[in-house]
GUSEDREN-848474 format. One record per residue (C-alpha): x, y, z; residue number from 1; chain; residue in one letter. Coordinates in nm, 2 decimals. Each point is the difference from the previous one (the first is absolute). Layout:
      c1      c2      c3  seq  mol  type
       X       Y       Z  NUM    A     A
...
END
This chain:
      c1      c2      c3  seq  mol  type
    2.34    0.55   -0.42    1    A     X
   -0.35   -0.15    0.08    2    A     X
   -0.28    0.09    0.22    3    A     X
    0.10   -0.20    0.28    4    A     X
    0.35    0.17    0.02    5    A     X
   -0.15    0.34   -0.04    6    A     X
   -0.26   -0.08    0.25    7    A     X
    0.33   -0.10    0.24    8    A     X
    0.16    0.33   -0.04    9    A     X
   -0.30    0.20    0.10   10    A     X
   -0.17   -0.21    0.26   11    A     X
    0.13   -0.24    0.31   12    A     X
    0.03   -0.39   -0.10   13    A     X
   -0.23   -0.09    0.24   14    A     X
   -0.24    0.21   -0.16   15    A     X
   -0.01   -0.14   -0.31   16    A     X
    0.04   -0.35    0.11   17    A     X
   -0.29    0.05    0.17   18    A     X
   -0.23    0.13   -0.29   19    A     X
    0.14   -0.32   -0.25   20    A     X
   -0.08   -0.22    0.34   21    A     X
   -0.36    0.21   -0.06   22    A     X
   -0.04   -0.01   -0.39   23    A     X
    0.07   -0.35   -0.02   24    A     X
   -0.27   -0.10    0.22   25    A     X
   -0.24    0.18   -0.17   26    A     X
    0.11   -0.12   -0.31   27    A     X
   -0.03   -0.36    0.08   28    A     X
   -0.37    0.08    0.11   29    A     X
   -0.10    0.22   -0.27   30    A     X
   -0.08   -0.28   -0.28   31    A     X
   -0.26   -0.25    0.24   32    A     X
   -0.17    0.28    0.10   33    A     X
   -0.06    0.06   -0.35   34    A     X
   -0.07   -0.29   -0.13   35    A     X
   -0.24   -0.07    0.28   36    A     X
   -0.20    0.38   -0.09   37    A     X
   -0.20   -0.27   -0.23   38    A     X
   -0.18   -0.14    0.28   39    A     X
   -0.27    0.22    0.21   40    A     X
    0.07   -0.18    0.26   41    A     X
    0.35    0.13    0.02   42    A     X
   -0.03    0.34   -0.18   43    A     X
   -0.06    0.25    0.28   44    A     X
    0.27   -0.12    0.25   45    A     X
    0.26   -0.02   -0.31   46    A     X
   -0.08    0.31   -0.13   47    A     X
    0.05    0.18    0.30   48    A     X
    0.30   -0.20    0.04   49    A     X
    0.16    0.12   -0.33   50    A     X
   -0.12    0.35    0.07   51    A     X
    0.19    0.01    0.31   52    A     X
    0.33   -0.17   -0.16   53    A     X
    0.01    0.28   -0.29   54    A     X
   -0.08    0.26    0.27   55    A     X
    0.32   -0.11    0.21   56    A     X
    0.20   -0.05   -0.35   57    A     X
   -0.11    0.40   -0.05   58    A     X
    0.10    0.12    0.32   59    A     X
    0.37   -0.18    0.02   60    A     X
    0.12    0.06   -0.33   61    A     X
   -0.09    0.37    0.05   62    A     X
    0.24   -0.02    0.27   63    A     X
    0.22   -0.13   -0.23   64    A     X
   -0.09    0.18   -0.26   65    A     X
   -0.02   -0.24   -0.24   66    A     X
   -0.18    0.14   -0.24   67    A     X
   -0.17   -0.33   -0.23   68    A     X
   -0.10   -0.16    0.28   69    A     X
   -0.19    0.32    0.15   70    A     X
   -0.18    0.09   -0.35   71    A     X
   -0.07   -0.32   -0.04   72    A     X
   -0.14   -0.08    0.35   73    A     X
   -0.15    0.30    0.02   74    A     X
   -0.18   -0.07   -0.36   75    A     X
   -0.12   -0.39    0.16   76    A     X
   -0.14    0.13    0.31   77    A     X
   -0.20    0.24   -0.17   78    A     X
   -0.17   -0.29   -0.21   79    A     X
   -0.04   -0.19    0.33   80    A     X
   -0.17    0.24    0.14   81    A     X
   -0.24    0.00   -0.26   82    A     X
   -0.01   -0.45    0.05   83    A     X
   -0.05    0.07    0.37   84    A     X
   -0.34    0.12   -0.03   85    A     X
   -0.12   -0.31   -0.20   86    A     X
   -0.17   -0.32    0.11   87    A     X
    0.23   -0.20   -0.25   88    A     X
    0.11   -0.19   -0.19   89    A     X
    0.28    0.16   -0.17   90    A     X
   -0.05    0.00   -0.37   91    A     X
    0.28   -0.24   -0.19   92    A     X
    0.12    0.34   -0.17   93    A     X
    0.08    0.12    0.37   94    A     X
    0.16   -0.27    0.10   95    A     X
    0.25   -0.06   -0.32   96    A     X
    0.07    0.40    0.07   97    A     X
    0.11   -0.07    0.37   98    A     X
    0.20   -0.31   -0.07   99    A     X
    0.17    0.22   -0.27  100    A     X
    0.06    0.26    0.30  101    A     X
    0.13   -0.27    0.19  102    A     X
    0.24   -0.11   -0.24  103    A     X
    0.10    0.38   -0.02  104    A     X
    0.11    0.00    0.34  105    A     X
    0.12   -0.35    0.07  106    A     X
    0.27    0.12   -0.33  107    A     X
    0.08    0.33    0.26  108    A     X
    0.06   -0.21    0.25  109    A     X
    0.24   -0.19   -0.19  110    A     X
    0.16    0.30   -0.12  111    A     X
    0.06    0.11    0.38  112    A     X
    0.14   -0.32    0.08  113    A     X
    0.21    0.03   -0.28  114    A     X
    0.09    0.34    0.00  115    A     X
   -0.10    0.08   -0.33  116    A     X
   -0.17    0.28   -0.11  117    A     X
   -0.39   -0.04    0.07  118    A     X
   -0.15   -0.10   -0.34  119    A     X
   -0.24    0.20   -0.21  120    A     X
   -0.37    0.01    0.12  121    A     X
   -0.15   -0.18   -0.29  122    A     X
   -0.28    0.22   -0.14  123    A     X
   -0.27   -0.29   -0.07  124    A     X
   -0.03    0.06    0.40  125    A     X
   -0.08    0.37   -0.04  126    A     X
   -0.33   -0.08   -0.19  127    A     X
   -0.27   -0.10    0.28  128    A     X
   -0.21   -0.26   -0.06  129    A     X
   -0.38   -0.02   -0.03  130    A     X
   -0.04    0.00    0.38  131    A     X
   -0.38   -0.08    0.02  132    A     X
   -0.10   -0.30    0.17  133    A     X
   -0.05   -0.35   -0.20  134    A     X
END
């Protein structure tokens, strides 16, 4: 029994489908936003949008009690809060880390869609990169 089956036992199908639709949209825009953090002119809007995405993922996952997604979303949201105070651009280490985070969320989306168990969080994602500006 996968994660989607467990969700369907506890929540209305419409709620799950809406969550998956929004999850998919957020995952799709994550990577381009991260890549463009290397440009000063895109930094502020992209970092704010990424913060909003992770905040929304945390909130929606909390409602559905998807603990791994809640934990990583919260961790990333806290790092992004620090990055929001900077002018940019983001350093290479931050961009690489956020791309790996994006990959993890893509993996989770596939897990949800295919009714697998949620993949374990990659340990390397739990080590914050150097959050200093370039």
